[in-house]
C-alpha positions in Angstrom: -28.5 22.6 -6.3 -26.4 20.5 -8.2 -22.9 20.9 -9.3 -24.3 20.9 -12.7 -27.3 23.3 -11.9 -24.8 25.4 -10.2 -22.6 26.2 -13.4 -25.1 27.5 -15.3 -26.7 29.1 -12.8 -22.7 31.2 -12.9 -22.4 30.7 -16.7 -26.2 32.2 -17.6 -25.4 35.2 -14.8 -22.2 36.4 -16.5 -23.4 35.6 -20.1 -25.9 38.5 -19.0 -23.7 40.9 -17.9 -20.4 40.2 -19.8 -21.0 44.1 -22.1 -20.7 45.8 -18.9 -18.9 44.3 -16.8 -15.7 44.6 -18.8 -16.7 48.5 -19.3 -16.9 48.8 -15.3 -14.2 46.9 -14.4 -11.4 47.3 -17.2 -9.6 49.6 -15.2 -10.1 48.0 -12.0 -6.3 47.1 -11.0 -5.3 50.7 -11.7 -6.0 51.8 -8.4 -4.5 48.4 -6.7 -0.9 48.1 -6.0 -1.4 45.4 -3.9 -3.0 43.4 -6.5 -0.8 44.1 -8.8 1.9 43.8 -7.0 1.0 39.7 -6.5 0.6 39.9 -10.1 4.2 40.7 -10.8 5.5 38.6 -8.5 3.3 35.6 -10.3 4.8 36.8 -13.6 8.2 36.9 -12.4 7.9 33.3 -11.1 6.6 31.9 -14.7 8.2 33.3 -16.7 11.2 31.0 -16.2 12.5 29.2 -19.4 10.6 26.2 -20.0 7.9 26.6 -17.6 5.0 26.7 -19.9 2.2 28.2 -20.6 0.1 30.1 -17.9 -4.0 29.8 -17.5 -5.8 32.5 -16.7 -8.9 30.7 -14.9 -12.4 32.7 -15.3 -10.8 34.9 -17.2 -13.7 37.5 -17.7 -13.2 39.7 -20.6 -9.6 38.8 -20.3 -8.5 42.6 -18.0 -5.8 40.2 -16.1 -4.8 38.0 -19.2 -3.9 41.3 -20.8 -2.3 42.4 -17.9 -0.4 39.3 -17.1 0.9 39.2 -21.4 1.9 43.0 -20.8 4.3 41.6 -18.2 5.6 38.9 -20.7 4.1 35.8 -20.0 3.2 33.3 -22.0 -1.1 33.5 -20.9 -4.4 32.3 -22.5 -7.6 32.7 -20.7 -10.5 30.0 -20.1 -14.1 31.1 -18.5 -17.0 29.5 -18.1 -19.3 32.0 -19.9 -19.2 31.9 -23.5 -20.6 35.5 -23.3 -17.7 36.7 -21.7 -15.2 34.5 -24.2 -16.4 36.5 -26.6 -16.2 39.9 -25.2 -12.7 38.9 -23.8 -11.3 37.6 -28.4 -12.7 41.5 -29.3 -11.3 43.8 -26.4 -7.9 41.2 -27.0 -7.9 39.7 -30.4 -4.5 39.2 -29.7 -4.8 36.9 -27.4 -6.0 33.7 -26.7 -9.1 32.4 -25.0 -11.4 30.0 -24.6 -14.8 28.5 -23.1 -14.0 25.8 -20.0 -14.8 24.5 -16.1 -12.5 24.8 -13.9 -13.0 21.5 -12.8 -12.9 20.0 -15.7 -10.4 21.7 -18.4 -9.4 19.8 -20.9 -5.5 20.1 -20.4 -3.2 17.4 -20.8 -1.4 16.8 -17.0 1.3 18.6 -16.1 1.7 21.2 -18.9 0.8 24.5 -17.7 3.9 26.4 -15.9 0.8 28.4 -14.0 -2.4 29.5 -13.0 -4.4 32.2 -12.1 -7.8 32.0 -10.0 -7.9 35.9 -10.0 -11.6 35.8 -8.3 -13.0 33.4 -10.1 -13.5 30.2 -6.7 -15.6 33.3 -5.6 -19.5 31.6 -6.8 -17.8 28.2 -5.6 -19.1 27.0 -2.7 -16.1 25.9 -0.2 -17.5 22.2 -0.1 -17.0 22.1 -4.6 -13.6 24.4 -3.7 -10.6 20.6 -3.6 -12.1 19.6 -7.3 -11.1 22.7 -8.2 -7.3 22.5 -6.6 -7.2 19.2 -7.4 -7.9 19.9 -11.3 -4.6 23.0 -10.6 -2.3 20.6 -9.9 -3.1 18.3 -12.4 -2.4 20.2 -15.1 0.6 22.2 -13.6 4.1 20.8 -14.1 5.7 20.2 -10.9 7.4 23.5 -10.4 4.4 25.7 -11.8 2.9 28.4 -9.7 -0.7 29.3 -9.0 -1.9 32.5 -7.9 -5.2 33.0 -5.9 -7.4 35.9 -5.5 -10.9 35.2 -3.4 -12.9 37.4 -1.1 -11.7 36.7 2.8 -14.4 35.9 5.7 -17.1 33.9 6.3 -20.3 34.8 4.4 -22.6 33.6 1.8 -24.5 36.2 -0.1 -27.2 35.7 -3.6 -26.8 38.5 -6.1 -30.0 39.4 -7.7 -28.5 42.1 -9.6 -25.4 43.1 -10.9 -23.5 45.3 -13.4 -27.3 46.9 -14.5 -28.5 43.1 -14.9 -31.3 41.2 -12.8 -28.9 38.0 -11.6 -28.8 35.1 -9.4 -25.4 34.3 -8.7 -24.0 32.7 -5.4 -21.2 34.8 -3.4 -19.0 33.3 -0.7 -16.2 35.3 1.7 -13.8 32.1 2.5 -12.1 32.1 5.0 -8.0 32.5 4.5 -6.6 29.7 6.4 -9.6 27.1 5.1 -8.1 27.7 1.6 -4.8 26.9 2.9 -6.0 24.1 3.9 -7.6 22.8 1.1 -4.1 23.8 -1.1 -2.5 21.9 0.9 -4.5 18.9 0.5 -4.5 19.2 -3.1 -0.6 18.6 -3.3 0.9 22.1 -3.6 2.8 24.5 -1.3 1.2 27.7 -0.2 4.4 30.0 -0.1 3.3 34.0 -0.1 -0.4 35.8 1.8 -1.1 39.0 0.8 -4.6 39.9 3.2 -5.6 43.8 2.1 -8.1 45.9 3.5 -11.0 47.6 1.3 -9.8 50.1 -0.1 -12.4 53.3 -0.7 -14.5 51.5 -3.7 -14.6 48.3 -1.9 -16.2 49.4 1.6 -17.6 48.0 2.8 -19.6 45.5 0.9 -16.8 44.1 -0.2 -14.5 43.1 3.0 -11.1 41.7 3.3 -9.7 40.7 0.1 -7.0 37.9 0.2 -4.5 36.7 -2.1 -2.1 33.4 -2.2 0.7 32.2 -4.2 1.3 28.8 -4.5 3.8 25.8 -6.4 3.4 22.6 -7.5 6.5 20.5 -5.7 8.9 19.4 -8.4 8.9 15.7 -6.2 5.6 13.8 -5.2 
């Protein structure tokens, strides 16, 4: 499968499930204090004066975008799926959302104070992740922060059904050490890692969940 085919498949799948995904995932953070703690730490880091706006990449229906906005973050959402963006705009009419790709953001270099990629790399095969992290570094300002959430492990699954719909969607579990290496190769510095066990709603299918905080150094 080419990169264009992969992106087309992801876009089609999320266009298909967008409305039902929002209904099922809207309260997803409520029972996850560790996930919220990482978002809170990220929010504190990026609220510094002059830090620039924050992009929620792969924002889906906007629940993390809205959560960060409630924490005082100047944040906007970007997603590959026009269907998801339409749902996000209806659900959170006071926030900014736009269609875009994580590997070609259409943003000026060095303009973002932060990036959140909340499980938005899980449909990207490991060999394609360097392009994602390179684009993150490009658009981050020196000193800007990156928060990654991803599925920890070493597994590939193809979904045929999700959120009550037939889809064709690849999902990847990626070793944290591999992610750390790729983030470092992109020129970013990992500051903190959290790997938690799946909660009672995630067992056994989801496995361990990983969260990385990183930043772009202020010097080359």
